C-alpha positions as CSV (number, residue, x, y, z in Angstrom):
1,M,-11.7,6.4,-17.9
2,R,-13.1,6.3,-14.3
3,I,-10.4,3.8,-13.2
4,L,-7.7,5.7,-15.0
5,S,-8.6,9.0,-13.4
6,S,-8.9,7.3,-9.9
7,F,-5.5,5.8,-10.0
8,I,-3.7,8.9,-11.4
9,A,-5.3,10.8,-8.5
10,I,-4.2,8.3,-6.0
11,F,-0.5,8.6,-6.9
12,V,-0.5,12.3,-7.5
13,I,-1.5,12.9,-3.9
14,A,0.6,10.1,-2.5
15,N,3.8,11.3,-4.3
16,F,3.2,14.9,-3.2
17,S,2.7,13.8,0.4
18,W,6.1,12.2,0.7
19,A,7.7,15.5,0.4
20,V,5.7,17.2,3.2
21,A,4.8,14.4,5.6
22,Q,8.0,12.3,6.3
23,T,9.5,12.1,9.7
24,P,13.1,11.1,10.5
25,D,12.0,7.6,11.5
26,S,10.0,7.0,8.4
27,T,12.8,8.0,6.0
28,K,15.1,5.3,7.3
29,S,15.4,2.1,5.4
30,P,16.5,-0.7,7.8
31,S,15.4,-3.4,5.5
32,A,17.9,-2.5,2.8
33,V,21.2,-4.4,2.9
34,V,22.7,-3.2,-0.3
35,S,21.9,0.3,-1.6
36,D,23.4,3.2,-3.5
37,S,22.2,5.9,-5.7
38,N,22.6,3.8,-8.9
39,K,21.6,0.4,-7.7
40,A,18.4,-1.2,-6.3
41,A,18.6,-2.4,-2.8
42,V,18.3,-6.1,-1.9
43,P,15.8,-6.1,1.0
44,K,15.6,-8.3,4.0
45,P,12.3,-10.2,4.0
46,Q,10.4,-8.3,6.6
47,L,9.2,-4.8,5.6
48,Y,6.8,-3.7,8.3
49,N,5.7,-5.1,11.7
50,F,4.3,-1.8,13.1
51,E,5.9,-2.5,16.5
52,D,7.5,0.1,18.8
53,K,6.0,3.1,17.0
54,K,3.2,5.5,18.1
55,T,1.7,6.5,14.8
56,A,1.2,5.2,11.2
57,L,3.3,8.1,9.9
58,E,6.3,7.0,12.1
59,C,6.0,3.7,10.3
60,G,6.1,5.5,6.9
61,W,2.4,5.2,6.0
62,I,0.0,7.9,4.9
63,G,-3.7,7.9,4.1
64,V,-4.9,8.6,0.5
65,T,-8.4,9.5,-0.7
66,D,-10.1,11.0,-3.7
67,S,-10.0,14.4,-2.1
68,V,-7.4,15.5,-4.7
69,M,-10.2,15.3,-7.3
70,N,-12.7,17.0,-5.1
71,G,-14.0,13.8,-3.7
72,I,-15.3,13.4,-0.2
73,S,-14.2,9.9,0.8
74,K,-12.5,9.6,4.1
75,V,-9.7,7.5,5.6
76,A,-8.0,7.5,9.0
77,L,-4.9,5.6,9.8
78,S,-3.9,4.4,13.3
79,L,-1.8,1.7,15.0
80,A,-4.3,-0.7,16.6
81,P,-3.2,-2.2,19.9
82,E,-3.5,-5.7,18.6
83,G,-1.6,-7.5,15.9
84,A,-1.5,-10.8,14.1
85,S,0.2,-13.9,15.6
86,G,0.4,-12.4,19.0
87,T,2.1,-9.1,18.0
88,K,1.3,-5.9,19.9
89,Q,0.3,-3.6,17.1
90,S,-1.0,-3.5,13.5
91,L,-1.8,-0.9,10.9
92,K,-5.5,0.0,10.7
93,M,-7.3,2.0,8.0
94,E,-10.9,2.9,8.4
95,G,-13.3,5.3,6.8
96,S,-16.0,5.7,4.1
97,V,-15.9,5.6,0.3
98,I,-18.5,8.2,-0.8
99,A,-19.8,9.1,-4.2
100,G,-19.2,12.9,-4.6
101,Q,-19.9,15.2,-7.4
102,N,-18.1,12.8,-9.7
103,P,-19.6,9.3,-8.8
104,Y,-16.9,7.6,-11.0
105,V,-14.1,8.7,-8.8
106,M,-14.2,7.4,-5.2
107,F,-11.5,5.6,-3.3
108,A,-9.6,5.5,0.0
109,G,-6.5,3.7,1.2
110,C,-3.0,4.0,2.5
111,A,0.5,4.0,1.0
112,S,4.1,3.7,1.8
113,R,7.4,4.4,0.0
114,F,10.6,2.5,0.8
115,G,13.1,4.8,2.5
116,G,10.6,7.7,2.4
117,G,10.7,7.6,-1.4
118,N,14.5,7.3,-1.7
119,D,14.9,3.5,-2.1
120,T,14.2,1.1,-4.9
121,Y,14.1,-2.7,-4.1
122,D,15.2,-5.6,-6.2
123,V,12.9,-8.5,-5.1
124,T,13.9,-11.0,-7.7
125,G,15.2,-13.3,-5.0
126,F,11.7,-13.7,-3.6
127,K,8.6,-15.4,-4.9
128,G,6.0,-13.0,-3.5
129,I,4.8,-10.8,-0.7
130,K,2.7,-11.9,2.3
131,F,0.9,-10.2,5.1
132,W,-1.7,-10.8,7.7
133,A,-5.1,-9.1,7.3
134,K,-8.3,-8.7,9.2
135,G,-11.2,-7.1,7.4
136,D,-14.9,-6.4,7.3
137,G,-16.1,-8.6,4.4
138,N,-15.1,-6.0,1.8
139,T,-12.6,-6.7,-1.0
140,Y,-9.3,-4.7,-1.0
141,R,-6.2,-4.8,-3.1
142,I,-2.5,-4.6,-2.5
143,D,-0.3,-2.6,-5.0
144,L,3.4,-2.9,-5.6
145,P,4.5,0.3,-7.4
146,A,7.5,-0.1,-9.7
147,A,9.7,2.7,-10.9
148,A,9.3,1.6,-14.6
149,V,5.5,2.3,-14.4
150,T,5.3,6.0,-14.9
151,D,1.5,6.4,-15.5
152,Y,0.5,5.0,-12.1
153,M,-1.1,1.8,-13.5
154,F,0.8,-0.4,-11.0
155,H,0.6,-4.1,-10.6
156,S,-1.9,-5.2,-8.0
157,F,-3.7,-8.2,-6.4
158,P,-7.3,-8.2,-4.9
159,F,-8.0,-10.0,-1.6
160,T,-11.0,-10.4,0.7
161,P,-9.9,-11.0,4.3
162,P,-12.4,-12.5,6.7
163,A,-14.4,-10.2,8.9
164,G,-13.1,-9.9,12.5
165,E,-10.5,-12.7,12.0
166,W,-6.8,-12.6,11.1
167,K,-5.7,-14.5,8.0
168,E,-2.3,-14.7,6.3
169,I,-2.5,-13.6,2.6
170,K,0.1,-14.8,0.2
171,V,0.5,-12.9,-3.1
172,P,2.9,-14.6,-5.6
173,F,4.5,-12.1,-7.9
174,I,3.2,-14.1,-10.9
175,G,-0.3,-13.3,-9.7
176,L,0.1,-9.5,-9.9
177,K,-1.9,-7.9,-12.7
178,Q,-1.3,-4.4,-14.1
179,M,-4.2,-2.0,-14.2
180,P,-6.0,-2.3,-17.5
181,Y,-5.3,1.2,-18.7
182,G,-2.1,3.0,-19.7
183,K,1.2,1.6,-21.0
184,K,1.8,-2.0,-20.4
185,V,5.0,-2.7,-18.5
186,A,6.1,-6.2,-17.7
187,W,6.7,-7.0,-14.0
188,T,10.4,-7.5,-13.4
189,G,10.7,-7.2,-9.6
190,T,13.9,-5.1,-10.0
191,D,12.5,-1.7,-9.2
192,V,9.8,-1.9,-6.5
193,V,9.4,1.4,-4.7
194,G,6.6,0.8,-2.1
195,V,3.5,-1.0,-0.9
196,Q,-0.2,0.2,-1.0
197,F,-3.6,-0.9,0.1
198,F,-6.9,0.4,-1.3
199,T,-10.6,-0.2,-1.2
200,V,-12.2,-1.8,-4.3
201,G,-15.4,-0.3,-5.6
202,G,-17.9,1.8,-3.8
203,P,-19.8,3.5,-2.3
204,I,-18.8,1.8,1.0
205,E,-20.6,3.2,4.0
206,K,-17.9,2.1,6.4
207,F,-14.8,0.1,5.9
208,S,-12.1,-1.2,8.2
209,L,-8.9,-3.1,7.4
210,Q,-6.0,-4.1,9.5
211,V,-2.7,-5.4,8.1
212,D,0.4,-6.7,9.9
213,E,3.7,-8.5,9.4
214,I,4.3,-7.5,5.8
215,E,7.2,-9.3,4.2
216,F,8.6,-10.9,1.1
217,Y,8.8,-14.7,1.0
218,K,10.9,-17.2,-0.9
């Protein structure tokens, strides 16, 4: 039950935040080449490079913690002035995962929604998603929320980036696993609505993760 409660809380707060925290820039969807209200968009490969913006919110990203369930974990998002492969900026999330009154509910991370929550992507023309990451020795996970998963038990993949060093992480769609609770929904790749990164486990006194150059690959 602790995992179930944690993930429900994550997406309750994330979905609420889209309605109150979007900026004009973050609601645009430059990656979509085919889109209408009844059809999933076919995205271009690159999703986020975090260049030419001043804040994480301008890039369409928000921080998410267990505070919605009276937790006390903390996360701060910023655009670090150093990216992977010689780029100028990257997304950085840092904070603490703290055991509060309910020690079974503790998490922190960040999340985005395509087109500010308005777009759905059909990624069946790709094999997976890749990104560059630089960590602190802790394990994290990437989630790919899908519209068909309505109980927040999205498909995810754990990864452990090296501390203080950039590494490209490749996640084949066939390697995604749905959370072990809730209704089982097969991965189709036809209704992807966003990307998320979260800590795994806890407590974690201090965590720091940078990600950059997030894109689908064939």
